[in-house]
C-alpha positions in Angstrom: -34.8 -25.7 1.8 -32.0 -26.7 4.1 -30.7 -29.0 1.4 -30.4 -26.1 -1.0 -28.3 -24.1 1.5 -26.0 -27.1 1.9 -25.8 -27.7 -1.8 -24.8 -24.1 -2.6 -21.3 -23.8 -3.9 -18.8 -22.4 -1.4 -16.1 -19.9 -2.2 -12.6 -21.4 -2.5 -10.6 -20.7 0.6 -7.5 -18.6 -0.2 -4.1 -20.2 0.4 -1.9 -19.1 3.3 0.3 -17.2 0.9 -2.6 -15.2 -0.4 -3.8 -14.5 3.1 -0.4 -13.3 4.2 -0.2 -11.0 1.1 -3.7 -9.7 1.8 -2.8 -8.9 5.4 0.3 -7.0 4.3 -1.8 -5.1 1.8 -4.4 -4.2 4.4 -1.8 -3.2 7.0 0.1 -1.1 4.6 -3.1 0.6 3.4 -4.1 1.5 7.0 -0.7 3.0 7.7 -0.6 4.9 4.4 -4.0 6.3 4.8 -3.4 7.3 8.4 -0.3 9.3 7.2 -2.3 10.7 4.3 -5.1 12.0 6.5 -2.7 13.4 9.0 -0.8 15.3 6.3 -4.0 16.6 4.6 -5.2 18.0 7.9 -1.8 19.5 8.8 -1.2 21.1 5.4 -4.8 22.2 5.3 -4.4 24.0 8.6 -1.0 25.4 7.6 -1.5 26.2 3.9 -5.2 26.3 3.4 -7.0 24.7 0.5 -3.9 24.6 -1.8 -1.9 22.8 0.9 -4.6 20.3 1.6 -5.2 19.6 -2.1 -1.4 19.2 -2.7 -1.1 16.8 0.2 -4.2 14.9 -0.9 -2.9 14.5 -4.5 0.6 13.4 -3.4 -0.9 11.0 -0.8 -3.4 9.4 -3.1 -0.7 8.8 -5.8 1.6 7.3 -3.2 -1.1 5.0 -1.7 -2.1 4.0 -5.3 1.6 3.2 -6.1 2.0 0.9 -3.1 -1.5 -0.6 -3.4 -1.0 -1.7 -7.0 2.4 -3.2 -6.1 1.0 -5.2 -3.2 -2.2 -6.2 -5.1 0.1 -7.8 -7.8 1.8 -9.7 -5.0 -1.6 -11.0 -3.8 -2.5 -12.1 -7.3 0.7 -14.1 -7.8 1.3 -15.2 -4.2 1.0 -18.9 -5.0 3.0 -18.8 -8.2 6.6 -20.0 -8.8 9.1 -17.6 -7.3 10.4 -16.7 -10.7 6.9 -15.7 -11.7 6.5 -13.6 -8.6 9.8 -11.8 -9.2 8.8 -11.2 -12.9 5.4 -9.8 -11.9 6.9 -7.6 -9.2 9.5 -6.2 -11.7 6.9 -5.6 -14.4 4.6 -4.0 -11.9 7.3 -1.7 -10.5 8.6 -0.7 -13.9 5.0 0.1 -15.0 4.3 2.1 -11.9 7.5 4.1 -12.1 6.9 4.7 -15.8 3.5 6.1 -14.9 4.9 8.4 -12.3 7.5 9.5 -14.8 4.8 10.3 -17.3 2.9 12.3 -14.7 6.1 14.2 -13.8 6.8 15.0 -17.5 3.2 16.2 -17.8 3.5 18.4 -14.8 6.9 19.8 -16.0 5.5 20.5 -19.5 2.6 22.4 -18.0 4.3 24.1 -15.1 2.2 27.2 -15.4 -1.0 25.1 -14.7 0.5 23.6 -11.6 1.7 26.9 -9.9 -0.9 26.4 -7.0 0.7 23.1 -6.0 2.5 23.3 -2.7 5.7 21.5 -3.3 6.6 21.2 0.4 3.2 19.5 1.0 3.8 17.2 -1.9 7.3 16.2 -0.7 6.5 15.8 3.0 3.2 13.9 2.3 4.9 11.5 -0.1 7.6 10.7 2.5 5.1 10.5 5.3 2.8 8.1 3.4 5.8 5.9 2.4 7.0 5.7 6.0 3.5 5.1 7.3 2.9 2.3 4.7 6.2 0.7 5.4 6.0 0.9 9.2 2.5 -0.6 9.2 3.6 -3.3 6.7 6.6 -4.2 8.9 4.4 -4.3 11.9 2.0 -6.7 10.2 4.9 -8.8 8.8 6.5 -9.2 12.3 3.2 -10.8 13.4 2.7 -13.1 10.5 3.0 -16.8 11.1 5.5 -18.0 8.7 6.4 -21.7 8.7 10.1 -22.3 8.9 11.6 -25.7 8.2 15.2 -26.7 8.7 16.6 -29.1 6.1 17.4 -32.4 7.6 21.0 -33.0 8.1 22.4 -35.5 5.5 25.5 -37.6 6.3 28.4 -36.6 4.2 29.7 -38.8 1.5 33.3 -38.1 2.3 35.5 -40.4 4.2 37.2 -39.0 7.3 
């Protein structure tokens, strides 16, 4: 029986790049969710159910926006830098396009969205962005990034 346990396939260990991207994703998610919960509670107390629902809606959309972007970075962490840039740009354009479509839908059906507390939406969106970025910066400042200086080459010019 012990041989079967040893013979079982092991999961491939993720690369350091993937692990760094995952740490940034987790850190940002913690900061974003902390801001989201704080805003939902604050606007729930200040504005009742419409305030809490508005804050929750804005916070969930903001967290989803950042989560999708960072998840793409996790998926392509080991790829060529040009591929990483391309993936980031496509992801960003798709996410912004999706938010634009939601905005167009909301503007076209403004009478259905009268209960939305616009102050709660704006403040929560800003708070979640700041919470996500602050946590991500904190995690990034603690990442171990290898830094290598290029070796100095003698010049080919004659003095």
